[in-house]
C-alpha positions in Angstrom: 152.3 196.7 214.8 149.8 199.8 213.4 149.8 199.1 210.1 149.2 195.1 210.8 146.3 196.4 212.5 144.9 199.6 209.9 145.5 196.4 207.4 143.3 194.0 209.3 140.9 197.5 209.3 140.2 197.7 205.9 139.8 194.7 204.8 137.0 193.9 207.6 135.3 197.1 206.1 135.9 195.8 202.8 133.9 192.5 203.9 131.1 194.8 205.9 129.8 196.1 202.4 128.2 192.9 201.7 128.0 191.2 204.9 124.7 192.7 206.8 123.0 190.5 209.3 119.3 190.8 210.4 117.3 189.6 213.0 116.2 186.1 211.1 119.7 186.0 209.3 122.3 187.7 211.7 125.8 187.9 210.9 128.8 186.1 212.7 131.0 188.2 213.3 134.7 186.3 215.0 137.2 188.0 216.0 140.9 186.7 216.5 143.6 188.2 219.4 146.5 186.5 219.9 145.3 185.0 223.5 141.5 184.4 223.5 138.5 184.2 220.6 135.3 185.9 220.5 132.4 185.0 218.4 128.8 187.2 218.1 126.0 187.2 216.5 124.4 190.4 215.9 121.6 191.9 214.1 122.7 194.5 212.2 119.1 196.5 211.4 118.4 197.1 215.2 121.9 197.0 216.6 122.1 194.3 219.2 123.9 191.5 220.1 121.7 188.6 220.0 123.9 185.6 221.3 127.7 185.6 222.1 130.5 183.3 222.8 134.7 183.5 223.7 136.9 181.7 225.5 137.5 184.4 228.3 133.8 182.6 229.8 134.7 180.5 232.5 133.8 177.3 231.2 136.4 177.4 228.6 139.3 178.9 230.7 139.0 175.4 232.4 142.8 174.1 232.3 143.0 173.8 228.9 144.4 176.7 226.1 142.4 179.6 225.2 144.8 180.3 221.4 144.1 176.8 219.8 142.1 175.2 217.1 140.3 173.3 220.2 138.8 176.2 222.0 137.9 178.2 219.3 135.7 175.0 218.1 134.4 175.3 221.2 133.2 178.5 221.0 131.3 178.0 217.7 129.7 175.2 219.5 128.5 177.4 222.2 127.1 180.4 220.2 125.7 177.4 218.1 123.8 176.1 221.1 122.8 179.6 222.3 121.6 180.4 218.8 119.1 177.3 218.7 117.7 178.5 222.1 116.8 182.1 220.6 115.5 180.1 217.8 117.8 181.3 215.1 119.5 178.6 212.3 120.9 180.4 210.2 123.4 183.2 209.8 126.2 185.6 207.5 129.3 184.9 208.5 131.5 187.9 209.0 135.3 186.8 209.2 136.1 190.0 210.4 139.1 190.8 208.1 141.0 187.6 209.0 141.9 185.0 206.6 139.6 181.8 207.2 141.7 179.8 208.0 142.6 177.8 211.3 141.0 179.5 214.3 138.4 181.5 212.3 137.5 178.5 210.4 137.3 176.8 213.5 134.6 178.4 215.3 132.7 178.4 211.9 132.9 174.0 211.7 131.8 174.2 215.4 129.0 176.7 214.3 127.9 173.9 212.1 128.2 171.0 214.1 125.6 172.7 216.8 123.3 173.2 213.8 123.9 176.5 212.5 123.4 177.1 209.0 125.6 179.8 206.3 
């Protein structure tokens, strides 16, 4: 298990060499656990989180599964709506060392549906 976590950390560091967020174009960072998915819009210049969404929120946990693609798409939609309220229209996507597949891709699709551009 430790090798798996270490490998993801290394992949994430490789991605982060090239992906930086700013106030105008923040970094959309995704973390996926076995039960939940978390997404944040981060301004790396100041080190601030501008908006966030996850399946841990009460509106996500209302009876459905929290570890499926539909829940991940909902997280992306909520994050996109919150970004719109904060005046953010574009972002750079940080897959967090995970493959761009399944739940990670669903978060991106949900954010695009809400109007966030990558």
